[in-house]
C-alpha positions in Angstrom: -76.7 -39.1 -1.3 -75.1 -36.6 -3.7 -77.7 -34.1 -2.8 -77.0 -34.5 0.9 -73.3 -34.3 0.2 -73.8 -31.1 -1.7 -75.4 -29.4 1.3 -72.2 -29.9 3.4 -69.5 -27.2 3.4 -66.3 -27.8 1.3 -62.9 -27.4 2.9 -61.5 -24.9 0.4 -60.5 -21.3 0.4 -63.2 -18.8 -0.4 -60.9 -17.4 -3.1 -61.1 -20.6 -5.0 -64.1 -22.4 -6.6 -63.8 -26.2 -6.7 -66.0 -28.4 -8.8 -66.2 -32.2 -9.2 -68.0 -33.3 -12.3 -68.5 -36.4 -14.4 -66.8 -36.3 -17.7 -69.2 -38.6 -19.4 -72.2 -36.3 -19.2 -70.8 -33.2 -17.6 -73.0 -33.5 -14.5 -71.9 -31.7 -11.4 -71.1 -34.0 -8.5 -69.8 -31.4 -5.9 -68.8 -27.8 -5.8 -67.6 -25.2 -3.3 -70.9 -23.5 -3.2 -73.8 -25.4 -2.0 -75.4 -25.6 -5.4 -77.5 -28.1 -7.3 -75.8 -31.3 -8.0 -76.4 -33.6 -11.0 -76.8 -30.4 -13.1 -74.4 -29.3 -15.7 -71.1 -28.3 -14.3 -70.6 -24.4 -14.3 -67.0 -24.8 -15.6 -68.3 -26.3 -18.8 -70.1 -23.0 -19.4 -66.7 -21.3 -19.4 -64.6 -23.9 -21.3 -65.4 -26.5 -23.9 -65.1 -30.1 -22.7 -62.1 -30.6 -25.0 -60.1 -28.2 -22.9 -60.5 -30.5 -19.9 -59.8 -33.7 -21.7 -56.2 -33.9 -20.6 -55.4 -35.8 -17.4 -54.4 -32.5 -15.8 -53.8 -29.0 -17.0 -54.2 -25.3 -16.5 -55.7 -22.6 -18.7 -57.3 -19.2 -18.7 -60.9 -18.2 -19.1 -63.2 -15.3 -18.7 -66.4 -15.2 -16.6 -69.6 -13.5 -17.6 -68.4 -10.1 -16.2 -65.2 -10.3 -18.2 -62.8 -11.2 -15.3 -59.8 -13.3 -16.1 -59.9 -16.6 -14.5 -57.3 -19.3 -13.9 -58.7 -22.8 -14.3 -56.8 -25.9 -13.1 -58.1 -29.4 -13.6 -57.0 -32.9 -12.8 -58.8 -36.3 -13.5 -59.4 -38.6 -10.5 -57.7 -41.9 -11.1 -59.8 -44.9 -11.9 -62.9 -42.8 -12.1 -64.7 -40.7 -14.8 -64.5 -37.7 -12.6 -62.5 -34.5 -13.0 -61.7 -31.9 -10.3 -61.6 -28.3 -11.4 -60.3 -25.3 -9.4 -61.2 -21.9 -10.6 -59.9 -18.6 -9.3 -59.5 -15.1 -10.4 -56.1 -14.6 -12.0 -55.3 -11.7 -9.6 -56.1 -13.8 -6.6 -54.3 -16.9 -8.0 -51.1 -14.9 -8.3 -51.6 -12.9 -5.1 -48.9 -15.0 -3.1 -46.5 -14.4 -6.0 -47.3 -10.7 -6.0 -46.9 -10.5 -2.2 -43.6 -12.4 -2.5 -42.5 -10.0 -5.2 -43.4 -7.0 -3.0 -41.5 -8.5 -0.1 -38.5 -9.1 -2.5 -38.7 -5.4 -3.6 -38.9 -4.2 0.0 -36.1 -6.4 1.1 -34.0 -5.4 -1.8 -34.7 -1.7 -1.1 -33.7 -2.2 2.6 -30.6 -4.1 1.6 -29.7 -1.3 -0.9 -30.2 1.3 1.8 -28.1 -0.7 4.3 -25.4 -1.3 1.6 -25.4 2.4 0.8 -25.0 3.4 4.5 -22.3 0.7 4.9 -20.5 1.9 1.8 -20.7 5.5 3.0 -19.3 4.5 6.4 -16.6 2.3 4.9 -15.8 5.0 2.4 -15.6 7.7 5.1 -13.3 5.4 7.2 -11.0 4.7 4.2 -10.9 8.3 3.4 -10.0 9.3 6.9 -7.2 6.7 7.0 -5.9 7.8 3.6 -6.0 11.4 4.9 -4.0 10.2 7.9 -1.5 8.6 5.5 -1.3 11.8 3.5 -0.7 13.8 6.7 1.9 11.3 7.8 3.8 11.7 4.5 3.7 15.5 4.7 5.1 15.3 8.3 7.6 12.6 7.5 11.0 13.4 9.0 9.8 16.3 11.2 11.4 16.4 14.7 7.9 16.8 16.3 6.9 13.3 15.3 10.1 11.5 15.6 10.1 8.3 17.7 6.3 7.8 17.6 3.8 6.1 15.3 2.7 8.4 12.6 -0.4 6.6 11.3 -2.7 4.4 13.4 -3.0 1.0 11.8 -6.2 -0.8 12.7 -8.0 -3.7 11.1 -6.5 -6.2 8.7 -7.3 -4.7 5.3 -5.0 -3.3 2.6 -5.1 0.2 4.0 -3.9 -1.2 7.3 -1.1 -3.0 5.6 -0.2 0.2 3.8 -0.2 2.1 7.1 2.0 -0.5 8.7 4.4 -0.3 5.8 4.4 3.5 6.1 5.2 3.3 9.8 8.0 0.9 9.2 9.4 3.1 6.5 9.1 6.2 8.8 10.9 4.3 11.6 13.8 3.5 9.2 13.9 7.1 8.1 14.0 8.2 11.7 16.9 5.8 12.5 18.8 7.0 9.4 18.3 10.6 10.3 19.4 10.0 13.8 22.5 8.2 12.6 23.1 11.1 10.2 22.8 13.7 13.0 25.1 11.6 15.1 27.6 11.4 12.3 27.4 15.2 11.7 27.9 15.8 15.4 30.9 13.4 15.4 32.3 15.2 12.4 31.9 18.6 14.0 33.4 17.3 17.2 36.3 15.7 15.2 36.9 18.9 13.2 37.0 20.9 16.5 39.3 18.5 18.2 41.5 18.1 15.1 41.9 21.8 14.7 42.8 22.1 18.4 45.1 19.2 18.3 46.9 20.4 15.2 47.2 23.9 16.6 48.5 22.7 20.0 51.9 21.5 18.6 52.1 24.1 15.9 51.9 27.0 18.3 55.0 26.2 20.4 56.7 24.9 17.3 56.2 28.2 15.5 57.1 30.3 18.6 60.3 28.3 19.1 61.3 28.7 15.5 60.6 32.4 15.6 62.7 32.7 18.7 65.6 30.9 17.0 65.3 33.1 14.0 65.4 36.3 16.1 68.4 35.0 18.0 70.1 34.1 14.8 69.5 37.5 13.3 70.7 39.2 16.5 73.9 37.1 16.5 73.1 35.3 19.8 74.3 31.8 20.3 72.7 29.2 22.6 74.8 27.1 24.8 74.9 23.5 23.8 72.7 22.3 26.7 69.9 24.8 25.9 70.2 24.1 22.2 69.7 20.4 22.8 66.6 21.1 24.9 65.2 23.3 22.3 65.8 20.8 19.5 64.3 18.0 21.7 61.2 20.1 22.3 60.9 20.8 18.6 61.3 17.1 17.8 58.5 16.2 20.3 56.1 18.6 18.6 57.0 17.2 15.2 56.5 13.7 16.5 53.1 14.7 17.9 52.0 16.2 14.6 53.2 13.0 12.8 51.2 10.8 15.1 48.1 12.9 14.6 48.3 12.9 10.9 49.1 9.2 10.9 46.0 8.4 13.0 43.8 10.4 10.6 45.3 8.6 7.6 44.8 5.2 9.3 41.1 6.0 10.0 40.7 7.0 6.4 42.2 3.7 5.4 40.0 1.8 7.8 36.8 3.5 6.3 37.9 2.8 2.7 39.1 -0.8 3.4 42.7 -0.1 2.5 44.1 -0.9 6.0 46.5 -3.8 5.3 49.2 -5.7 7.1 52.8 -6.6 6.1 53.4 -9.8 8.0 56.9 -11.1 8.7 58.7 -13.1 11.5 59.4 -11.0 14.6 60.1 -11.1 18.3 57.2 -9.5 20.2 59.2 -9.3 23.5 62.0 -7.4 21.8 59.5 -5.0 20.2 57.8 -4.4 23.6 61.3 -3.7 25.1 62.1 -1.2 22.3 58.7 0.7 22.7 59.1 1.0 26.5 62.7 2.3 26.2 61.7 4.8 23.5 58.8 6.2 25.6 61.0 6.4 28.7 63.6 8.4 26.8 61.0 10.8 25.4 59.4 11.2 28.9 62.2 11.6 31.4 59.8 12.8 34.0 58.3 9.3 34.0 61.6 7.6 34.3 61.3 4.4 36.4 57.5 4.4 36.4 57.3 2.0 33.4 57.8 -1.6 34.2 57.9 -4.4 31.6 57.6 -8.1 32.4 58.7 -10.5 29.6 58.9 -14.3 29.4 62.4 -15.8 29.5 62.3 -17.1 25.9 61.8 -14.9 22.8 58.2 -14.7 21.5 58.6 -15.1 17.7 55.7 -15.0 15.4 54.4 -13.7 12.1 53.0 -10.3 12.7 53.2 -6.8 11.3 56.0 -5.3 13.3 55.1 -1.7 12.4 51.5 -2.1 13.4 52.2 -3.8 16.6 54.7 -1.0 17.4 51.8 1.4 16.8 49.5 -0.7 19.0 51.9 -0.9 22.0 52.8 2.8 21.7 49.2 3.9 21.7 48.3 1.7 24.7 51.3 2.8 26.8 51.0 6.5 25.8 47.3 6.4 26.7 48.1 4.8 30.1 50.7 7.6 30.8 48.4 10.4 29.5 45.5 9.5 31.7 47.5 8.7 34.8 48.5 11.1 37.5 52.3 11.9 37.8 54.3 9.5 39.9 51.9 6.6 39.3 53.3 3.4 37.7 52.3 1.7 34.5 52.9 -2.0 34.1 53.3 -3.8 30.8 53.2 -7.6 30.7 53.8 -9.9 27.8 52.7 -13.4 28.6 52.9 -16.6 26.5 49.7 -18.7 26.7 48.9 -22.1 25.4 46.7 -20.8 22.7 48.4 -17.5 21.9 50.1 -14.4 23.4 48.7 -11.9 25.8 49.8 -8.3 26.4 48.5 -6.4 29.4 48.9 -2.6 29.9 47.7 -1.7 33.3 47.6 1.8 34.9 46.3 3.5 38.0 44.8 6.5 36.2 41.4 8.1 35.9 39.6 4.8 35.1 36.6 4.3 32.7 32.9 4.8 33.5 30.9 1.6 33.0 28.6 3.1 30.4 31.7 4.1 28.2 33.4 0.7 28.1 31.2 -0.7 25.2 31.9 2.4 23.0 35.5 3.0 23.9 36.9 1.5 20.7 34.5 3.5 18.5 36.3 6.1 16.3 36.2 9.7 17.7 34.6 8.5 20.9 36.1 9.7 24.2 34.8 8.8 27.7 33.2 11.5 29.7 35.9 11.6 32.3 38.6 11.6 29.6 37.0 14.8 28.2 37.0 16.4 31.6 40.6 15.3 32.2 41.7 16.7 28.9 45.0 15.4 27.8 44.8 15.7 24.0 44.0 13.2 21.4 41.3 12.8 18.7 39.7 9.6 20.0 41.2 7.5 17.2 44.0 5.6 18.9 41.9 2.9 20.5 39.8 2.4 17.3 43.1 1.9 15.4 44.3 -0.5 18.1 41.2 -2.6 17.7 41.6 -2.8 14.0 45.2 -3.8 14.2 44.4 -6.6 16.7 41.4 -7.9 14.8 43.4 -7.9 11.5 45.9 -10.2 13.2 43.0 -12.5 14.2 43.1 -11.5 17.9 40.9 -9.5 20.2 41.3 -6.5 22.6 39.3 -5.7 25.7 39.4 -3.3 28.6 38.5 -3.7 32.3 38.0 -1.0 34.8 36.5 -0.8 38.3 35.2 2.7 37.5 36.3 6.3 37.5 39.5 6.8 39.5 40.2 3.1 39.8 42.6 2.7 36.8 42.2 0.4 33.9 43.8 -2.6 32.2 43.9 -3.2 28.4 44.4 -6.8 27.3 45.5 -7.8 23.8 45.4 -11.5 22.7 47.0 -12.6 19.5 46.4 -16.1 18.1 48.8 -19.0 18.7 48.6 -20.1 15.0 51.0 -17.3 14.0 53.6 -18.6 16.4 53.3 -22.2 15.1 53.7 -20.9 11.5 56.8 -19.0 12.4 58.4 -22.0 14.2 57.8 -24.2 11.2 
């Protein structure tokens, strides 16, 4: 039976030699090659029996031609048999060698891919850093104002840096724009101030020189003409005083030194006094100023000097920007929650786009510049500050150019209650 079994092929790789022998006498029971059975096992010619005495193991040996062999053995349970597999060492480790080769190839490919990716990433980062450098070098130049300086793409640290740079550039642009606007306003103010100061000084100087020449020549003016001359001089001095006072008030506003001196006063009586004073200084507008007052006095705790300045500015503006022979109405109204003062004219009106900026220092509406009537653009800014310091609010309404305007001032009722107590 063993001899017939030995003639049948063994299901094993040709690279391996399999033997089955009896440990008791070393007789061969089966092997890969169709050799003789019941003869001495070939493996025992390579290794002593003691090397195969363990239940299983692995060792090295050399064949007759000096080739290194890998010998693995295992005892068959419950039998005196041992199975031995023999292979050349190179063939035994061929899968490991191939695996190592594949590992080396894969590592080389991975390294090449990593190198290409690193070059691509490095080039991309370098380009974006160069863009940042160019952005810094062009920061604040007019050619790039209002646009994005550096393209921010992705979500890495360089993108965050680019976004931060763009935000900083936008803030710098806004600051530079504000600075340019401030410089333009300053230049405009200096131009208007020099003109406004020169306007009253020129007739004032000419009139004084005329009086000096007449005095040196021994000429005497008749009382009527003398009074007219002195009145004209007084108006020019008053105009200079108002201009200088407005500039000082704006300086106090900007430095935070604009304060109020509050005391009990009658707002109706003050409005009556302002209207009479303006009428006396503008005889050509006699009868064109109308004042509506409530029957009872409007007593409250306000700064009388500042409210005088407020009413004077509003009425003077209404007259200045109104054609001759057009009326100006002033209304002082007592309301449940405060006091309202309206100054309404039929003058040049206010363009819609200028209403929101009308109370900004040095700002003048477009049609006011075209219809030049003097002024530095400070009066309404000072009026707003006076009203707001009293806890009130001021607003203007106009249907448009040529439709007149109405300035409304509301002062809080709390001041009246305090005065009554």
